[in-house]
N, C-alpha and C positions, 0 to 999 in steps of 0.2 A: 837239255830237254829231259824232263822226268816223265817216264811213261808208266801210267798206273792202270790197274784193272780193279773194278769195283764189283762186289757181289753182295747184293742186299735185296730182299724180297719186297721192300717198300720203294716204289718208284720215286716218291717224293724225296726220300733220303738220297737216292742215286743222283737225281737231278740237282739236289741241293749241294752235294759234294762237287759236282761238275761246275756249278755256278760259283761256288766259293773259290775253287782252285783257279778258275779263269780270271778272277779279279786279284790274284796275288802277283807280286813282283817276281814271280818264278815262271819259267817255261814248263808248263805241265800239259801233257796230252793224255786223255783218257782213251786207251786202246780197246777197252771193253767194259760194258756196263750190263750186268746180268742179274736176273731176278731169282736165281737159285744157284746152288753150288755145282750142279751138273752142267748147266750152261757155261759157267765159268771154266770148269775143268775141260770141257770140250774144246774151248779156245786155247786154254793154257797148254794143253797136251800137244798142240800143233806148233808151238813157238819155242824159242830158246831163251837163255838168260840175256841175250843181246837185245831182245825185243821188249823186255819188261823190267822196270826198276822197283815196282812196289805193288803188292796185292793187298787191297783193303777188303776184308770180308766180314759179313755179319755172322752171328752164331746160329740162330734159329732160322732155317730156310727150308723150303720144301725140296723134295727129291734128293738133295745131298746137303747136309748141314755144314756149317763153317769148319768144324773140327775135322770132318772127313776131307773137306777140300784142302785144308792145311796139310793134313797127313799126305795126301796124294801129291800136293805141290812140293812138299819137302822131299819126297821120293824122286820127283822129276827134276827139281832145281834145289839142291840142298842149301844154297846160299841166298835164295830169293828173300828179300826183305818183306815181311808180312806184318800187317797191323790188323788187329781184331776190332770190329765195330759192333757194339751191342747196347741194347737198352736195359740190360741186366747188370746191376751194380754188385751182384752177389760175388763175393771174393772167390768162390769155387771156380767160377768161369775164368776169372783173371789168373788164378793159380794154374788151371789146366792149360790156358793159353801160353803162359810163361814156360811150361814144360816143352812146348813145341818150339820155343826159341823165338817167339814173336817180338817184333821191334817195339810195338806199342799197343796199348789197350785203350781204345777210344769209346767213351760213353755217349749215348744219344741224350739230349741234343748235342751235336758236335760243337766244341769250342774252336773258333777260328785260329786262335793263338796256338792251341795244341796241335792242330792240323798243320799249321805253318811250320812249327818246330819240327814235326815229323818229316815233312817234305824237305826241309832244309838239311836235316841229318842225312837223308837219302841222297840228296844232291852232293853234299860234301864227300860222302863215302864213294859215290860214283866218280867224282873228280879225282880222288886219290888213287883209285884203281886204274882209271884211264890214262894216268900219267906214265904208266909202265910199258904198254904194249910196243911202242915204236922202238924203244931201247932193246926190249927182249927179242923182237923180230930181227933187228940188225945183228944181234949177237949170234943168232942161229945161222948155221951154214946154209947157203942158197940151195945146195943139193938136198939137204935134209928137209928144208921147208917144202920144196917141190914134191918130194917123195911122200911126205905126210899128207899134204893136200890132195894129191892124186889118189893116195890110198883111201882117204876119207870119201872122195868122190866115188870111187869104185864100190865101196861098201853101201853108200846111199843108193847107187844105181842098181845094186843087187838086192837090197833089202827094203826098197821103197814101200812095199806092201805091208811091212810090219810096223808096230808102234815105234816111233822114233824116241830114242833115249840118248841124249847128248853124253851123259856120263859113260855109257857103255861104248859109244863110238870113240870117245877120247881114250878110254882104257884099251880099246883094240889097237889104236895107232900109237899107244904109249905116250900120251900127252895129257896135261892138265886140261880139264874141260873149258875153263874160261880162256886159257891161252889158245887152245885149238880154235875157239870161236873167233878170236881176234885175228889169228893167223890166217884163217880161211877167208875172212872178209878182206884182209890186207892183200892177199895174193890173188883173189878172184874178183873182188869188187862186189861180191854178193854175200849175204849172210847164209849160214848153213840152212836155215829155214827156207829162205827164198829159193835156194838151189834145189832143195828137196821138193818144194811145191812145183817147180818147173818140171822135174822128172815125173812127178805124179800126174800132173795135168797132161803131159805128153803121152803117158801110158794110157790115161783115160781116153784121150782122143783116138788112140789106136784101137782100143776096145770098142768104142762107140761105132767105129766104122767096120772093124773086122768081125765083131760079135754083136750085131744089132738086136738080137733077141734078149740080151742081158738087161735086167731091170737096173734102174738108176742106183738103188741101194747095193746091188751086187757089184756094180762097177766101183762104187765108192769104197766098198770093203776091199776089193782087189788092189786098189791103189793106196790103201792105208788109212781110210777115213771111216770111222764107225758111225758117224752122224751124216746121213744122206742129205739132210737139209743144209748143213754147213758146207758139204761138198758142192752142192748145187750153187750156193752163193759164191763160193770161192772160184768155181769154174767160170761163172758168168763174169766175175770181177776180172779174171785173167784173160778170158777169151772174148768177152763182149756179148756172148750168147749163152743160153742155158745148154746143158748137155742134150736135152731133147731137141732143141733147135739145131744144134751142131750135127746131131745124128741125121736129122731130116734134110741136111744140106744147106742150112742157112748159115752163111759165113759173114755176119755183120762185122764191120771193122771195130776194133776196140776204141772205146771213147777216150 
């Protein structure tokens, strides 16, 4: 499965990309489709390298342009494959994109063959990386594995209210970021992102009951989400009800 995120202010382009990829003989899942760089970053900043395989972004977008999004994405996930999508054939754009280490530069209108080639490269690279984890995990001592995972859990439970940085977490426990992600999933059955979401939602529930006077955005900030709208949607997805309904005593079962 190739998981991609699309950022482009033209809805017809985003829908077109989704339609094209759905008809390819590749397993492709669009995990996010956003009309500007800020929306894309709001989602990207809450996930890890395990959750995304490719970011496709336009250059000129409102609120945050493609270059700013790429720069922030590189700080967050330095090895994330990125492709630039633009209606500008000016070489300066391509040259600047290359400096950021982008995987490809796609011009509108998109050629299906070029997009297929890009996705195929991403798939092959992913397969070559995924062939390593089981061997690496087996070679590490069981005691060491348990200690590292428990240490990571402790940090997440203590710092859930801060911006999550996989690289910093990995550095703290003395391990490579991609290896830590695979080890955590192997030992717990959960991705680091899902584990962190579980902590944050549990803390949000506590605040909704213990401090009912807090506004929704205040609770969102306290549990690590700068975007209250995203927090509201995530809470409802996990709990089956909005934070407001939860606070008022409505406990609808999760769908």
